[in-house]
C-alpha positions in Angstrom: 192.5 75.8 5.4 192.5 72.4 5.0 195.1 72.3 2.6 197.8 73.4 4.7 197.8 70.2 6.4 200.8 67.1 4.9 199.0 64.2 3.7 200.7 61.2 1.4 199.9 60.4 -1.7 197.7 57.5 -0.7 195.9 59.8 1.6 195.4 62.5 -1.1 193.9 59.2 -3.7 191.7 57.7 -0.8 189.8 61.1 -0.4 189.6 62.0 -4.3 188.1 58.0 -4.2 185.4 58.8 -0.9 184.7 62.0 -2.5 182.5 63.0 0.5 180.9 61.4 3.6 178.4 61.9 5.7 180.1 60.8 9.0 184.0 60.5 10.5 184.6 58.9 13.5 188.9 60.4 14.1 191.1 58.1 16.1 194.4 59.7 17.1 196.8 57.2 18.6 200.1 56.6 20.0 201.3 53.0 20.6 198.0 52.0 21.2 197.5 48.6 19.8 196.2 46.9 22.9 193.3 48.6 22.8 192.7 51.0 19.6 191.1 47.1 17.9 188.6 47.8 20.4 187.4 50.9 19.8 187.8 50.5 16.0 185.2 48.0 16.4 183.2 49.1 19.0 183.0 52.7 16.2 182.3 50.1 13.3 179.7 48.4 14.4 178.2 52.0 16.2 177.9 52.9 12.5 176.7 50.4 11.1 173.5 49.4 13.2 172.5 53.7 14.1 174.2 54.9 10.5 172.9 52.7 8.0 172.1 54.9 5.4 174.8 57.6 5.3 178.4 57.5 3.8 181.1 57.3 6.7 184.8 57.0 7.5 186.8 56.4 10.5 190.1 58.0 10.5 192.8 56.8 12.3 195.3 59.7 13.0 198.8 57.7 14.5 201.4 59.9 16.2 204.8 57.4 14.9 203.5 54.7 17.4 206.0 51.2 17.7 203.7 48.9 18.5 202.0 48.6 15.2 198.8 51.0 16.2 198.1 51.4 12.5 198.9 47.6 11.3 196.0 46.5 13.8 193.6 49.5 12.7 194.5 48.7 8.8 193.8 45.2 9.5 190.7 45.7 10.7 187.3 44.3 8.5 184.4 46.2 7.9 182.9 44.6 5.0 181.0 41.9 7.0 179.4 44.4 9.5 176.8 41.3 9.8 179.6 39.8 12.3 178.4 42.4 14.1 175.2 43.0 14.0 172.5 41.3 12.9 171.3 43.9 10.3 173.6 45.0 7.2 174.0 48.7 6.8 173.4 49.9 2.6 176.8 52.0 2.8 179.9 50.1 4.2 182.3 52.0 6.1 185.5 53.2 5.0 188.5 53.6 6.4 191.4 55.8 6.5 195.2 55.3 8.2 197.7 58.5 8.5 199.9 59.7 10.0 199.9 63.1 11.4 202.6 65.7 11.4 203.6 69.1 12.8 204.0 69.6 16.4 204.4 66.1 18.3 201.2 65.8 20.1 197.4 65.4 20.7 196.0 68.2 18.9 198.6 67.7 15.9 196.9 64.5 15.2 192.8 66.3 15.8 194.4 69.0 12.9 194.4 66.1 10.2 191.5 64.6 11.4 189.4 67.9 10.8 191.3 68.6 7.9 190.6 64.9 6.2 186.9 65.9 7.6 186.6 69.1 5.7 187.7 67.9 2.8 185.3 64.7 3.1 182.4 68.0 3.7 181.5 65.5 6.2 178.6 66.1 8.0 178.9 64.9 11.6 182.1 63.7 13.1 183.3 62.2 16.6 186.8 61.8 17.8 187.6 58.6 20.8 190.4 58.5 22.5 192.3 55.1 21.3 192.9 54.0 25.2 189.2 52.9 26.2 188.0 50.3 27.2 184.0 51.1 28.2 183.3 52.3 24.6 180.6 50.8 23.0 178.4 51.1 19.9 176.5 53.4 21.7 178.5 56.0 22.5 178.6 56.7 18.4 174.8 57.2 17.7 175.2 59.8 21.2 177.8 61.6 19.5 177.0 62.0 16.2 173.1 61.8 16.9 172.6 65.0 18.2 175.1 66.4 15.3 173.5 65.0 12.1 169.6 65.3 13.1 170.0 67.9 16.3 171.8 70.5 14.7 173.8 70.8 17.4 178.1 71.6 16.4 179.5 70.1 20.3 178.7 67.5 22.2 180.5 67.5 25.4 180.9 63.8 26.7 179.3 63.1 30.1 180.6 60.3 31.9 180.2 59.1 35.5 183.7 58.6 37.1 184.7 57.4 40.6 184.5 60.2 43.2 188.3 60.7 43.5 188.8 60.3 40.2 189.1 63.4 37.7 190.7 66.1 40.6 191.9 68.8 38.1 188.7 68.7 36.3 185.8 69.0 39.3 188.3 71.3 41.1 189.5 73.7 38.3 188.7 73.0 34.9 185.2 72.9 34.9 184.0 75.2 37.4 186.1 77.7 35.9 185.1 77.2 32.4 181.9 76.8 34.1 182.1 80.6 35.4 183.9 82.3 32.7 181.7 80.8 29.9 177.8 80.9 31.0 177.2 76.6 29.8 177.0 74.2 32.7 179.6 71.9 30.7 180.4 69.2 33.4 183.0 68.0 32.3 185.3 69.7 29.6 188.1 67.3 29.0 186.4 64.2 28.3 188.2 63.6 25.3 185.6 62.0 23.2 183.7 64.8 21.7 181.1 65.3 18.5 181.1 68.2 16.0 179.7 69.8 13.5 181.6 69.6 9.8 180.9 73.5 9.8 182.8 73.7 13.8 185.4 71.0 12.5 186.4 73.8 9.9 186.3 76.6 12.5 189.0 74.9 14.7 191.0 74.4 11.8 190.9 77.8 10.8 192.5 79.3 14.2 196.4 80.6 14.5 196.9 77.7 17.2 198.7 74.7 15.4 202.1 75.5 16.2 201.4 76.6 20.0 201.1 74.5 23.2 197.2 73.3 22.0 198.8 71.2 19.5 200.6 69.4 22.2 198.2 69.1 25.1 195.6 71.5 25.1 193.7 70.5 22.6 190.1 69.2 24.9 190.0 72.3 26.9 190.4 74.2 23.7 187.7 72.5 21.5 185.3 73.0 24.1 186.0 76.7 25.1 185.9 77.9 21.5 182.7 75.8 20.9 181.4 78.0 24.0 182.8 81.5 23.5 182.4 82.0 19.5 178.8 80.2 20.0 178.4 77.0 18.6 175.3 75.4 19.5 176.3 73.0 22.6 175.1 70.1 24.5 176.0 66.7 26.0 175.8 63.0 25.6 175.5 60.6 29.1 178.4 58.2 28.0 178.0 56.0 31.0 181.6 55.1 32.7 184.6 55.9 31.0 187.3 53.2 32.4 191.0 53.8 31.7 193.8 53.5 34.1 193.0 55.8 36.9 195.9 57.9 39.2 196.0 58.6 42.1 196.1 62.2 42.1 198.3 62.7 44.7 201.5 61.1 42.8 201.0 60.8 39.0 198.6 64.1 37.7 201.3 66.9 38.7 202.3 67.4 35.1 199.0 67.0 33.5 198.0 69.3 35.4 200.1 72.0 34.7 199.6 71.6 31.0 196.0 71.6 31.7 195.5 74.8 33.9 198.3 76.6 31.7 195.9 75.7 28.6 193.0 76.7 30.8 194.8 80.2 31.5 195.8 80.5 28.1 192.0 80.4 27.0 190.9 83.2 29.7 193.4 86.2 28.3 192.2 84.9 24.8 188.4 84.9 25.0 188.5 87.8 27.7 186.2 89.7 25.8 183.8 87.3 25.8 183.8 86.1 29.3 183.7 89.5 30.8 180.2 90.2 29.5 178.6 86.7 30.5 176.0 87.6 34.0 175.1 84.1 34.4 174.8 80.4 34.1 172.8 78.2 31.8 172.2 74.6 32.0 172.8 72.5 28.0 170.7 69.6 26.5 171.4 66.8 27.4 171.1 63.4 25.5 171.3 60.2 26.8 169.6 58.1 29.8 172.0 58.8 33.2 172.2 55.5 35.0 174.0 54.2 37.2 177.1 51.7 36.6 180.1 50.3 38.1 183.3 51.9 38.3 186.8 50.6 38.7 188.5 52.5 42.6 190.9 55.0 43.3 193.8 54.7 45.7 194.5 57.7 47.0 197.2 58.6 49.5 195.8 61.8 51.6 199.2 61.6 53.7 201.2 62.2 51.4 199.1 64.6 49.5 199.1 67.1 53.0 202.6 66.7 54.1 203.3 67.8 50.4 201.4 71.2 50.9 202.9 71.4 54.3 206.2 71.2 52.9 206.1 73.7 50.1 204.1 75.9 52.8 207.8 76.5 53.7 209.5 75.9 51.0 207.6 78.3 48.4 206.9 80.8 50.6 208.4 83.2 48.9 207.0 82.5 45.2 203.1 82.4 46.9 204.2 86.0 48.6 204.6 87.6 44.2 201.4 85.6 43.5 198.8 85.7 46.6 197.4 88.5 47.9 197.9 89.4 52.2 194.1 87.4 52.9 194.7 84.4 50.7 198.4 83.6 52.0 197.6 84.3 55.5 194.3 81.3 55.0 196.4 79.1 52.9 199.2 79.6 55.7 197.1 78.7 58.5 195.8 75.9 57.1 198.9 74.5 56.1 200.3 75.0 59.8 197.6 73.4 61.4 198.6 69.3 62.0 195.2 68.4 63.8 192.5 66.8 62.6 190.0 67.7 60.5 192.1 68.6 57.9 189.5 71.0 55.6 190.3 73.5 52.8 187.5 75.8 52.4 185.9 76.5 48.7 186.2 80.2 48.9 189.9 79.7 50.1 190.1 77.8 46.8 188.6 80.3 44.6 191.0 83.0 45.8 193.9 80.9 45.1 192.8 79.5 41.5 192.0 83.1 40.7 194.7 84.8 42.3 197.1 82.3 39.9 195.8 83.0 37.1 195.9 87.1 37.4 199.1 86.5 38.0 200.4 84.0 35.1 198.7 86.5 32.6 201.2 89.5 34.1 204.3 87.5 33.9 205.3 87.8 37.4 206.9 84.4 36.9 207.9 82.1 34.3 204.1 80.3 33.5 205.9 76.7 34.1 207.3 77.7 37.8 204.4 79.7 38.6 202.0 76.5 37.8 204.6 74.0 39.3 204.2 76.0 42.8 200.3 75.6 42.5 200.3 71.8 42.8 201.1 71.3 46.3 198.5 73.9 47.1 195.7 71.9 44.7 197.3 68.3 46.7 196.2 70.5 49.9 192.4 71.4 48.0 192.3 67.4 46.7 193.5 65.7 50.1 190.6 67.8 51.8 187.5 66.8 49.5 188.6 63.2 49.8 188.8 63.8 53.6 184.8 65.2 53.0 183.8 63.1 50.3 184.9 59.4 52.1 181.5 58.3 53.1 179.2 60.6 50.3 177.3 58.5 47.6 177.7 59.6 43.9 174.9 62.6 44.3 176.6 64.1 47.2 179.5 64.2 45.7 177.9 66.5 42.9 176.8 68.8 45.3 179.5 69.5 46.5 181.0 69.8 43.4 178.3 72.3 42.3 178.8 74.4 45.8 182.4 74.8 44.4 181.1 75.6 41.2 178.8 78.3 42.1 181.5 79.7 44.4 183.4 80.3 41.4 180.6 82.3 39.7 180.6 84.2 42.7 183.7 85.2 42.9 184.2 85.6 38.6 184.7 89.7 40.2 188.2 88.9 41.2 189.0 88.3 37.2 186.7 90.9 36.3 188.6 93.2 38.4 192.2 91.7 37.8 191.7 91.9 33.8 190.6 95.4 33.5 
């Protein structure tokens, strides 16, 4: 399958020169010149420090950057790791810089990385985002080590995040993935993953590379595929993931549509798998969880509530076609209450998500139109969480999210009935 991926003659020659490697670090990029140098240096230092006996390569798969991102990688000097570390590795870290081909998007970049991993017979691989500001050499050990030394196939990241960051993950992606596939993977769209060479080959063989997965659904697809196809999964605690966090009320609508559509599409793909799940099991955790400083996330609660209430009038005819009478009445009643406190119950939110998921597959509306009509309800739910968690510490926030996740599992009978 790796032969189906187009690579330049220079990269093909480099692959023949390298022959095989033990470890591969993939870094997809698009206009990340400001940060990718730090990511590459951290990756090289991690490989040199923690895996000095292994043959390793860093692969930059670039999507046509205009800011010289590949040039930054090409100019990186891995020949003198002693300038970074006290010890010297026995095998110098190699690098490959290549454009990717196919449908524009992160998934196509990953496909190129998977293909190179397959061609080089890599035993353990990791992919990390090119815009990370908080990556350290220790991340490379935590993401590769469980694969290389413990026999795991997939290592999901576990970060500490500000309580108002990651609202799409916390309110939909995590609890739905947990409820359907029966494994408690806390951050299934973290963006930085470790995986075995066998799983890379499995990913490469899937018929998704001309679909939306190749454009914007790759993270949740990787996690869900590993879970649903019974690969050995764990998590690694990486500390804080520092990136340019955004107000969930103003910037995340398009991301919401993209991510949730991928979750719902996978729900259909793996329906025969999740319909058999009866319990939720924890997955092993590597690393030592500890408190870290987090960047604050500004949230405009009033704007989110205002959008939700306006949508209850403007989108009523759409919601009638999606929601059951009971659920629609609950949403309408919540939107009509002007007095504080504003509270969106967990049970109501779960019914909304599952009923939208059911109609998504019935094609009652175009999928884009359907999910855009869900965004204002998500904003209402997010505003409610922000108000509820205003004085919560991190443990209380996690307890609230766990309570919601349990409600998603309890009510999964809604989907079981709809998908019969």
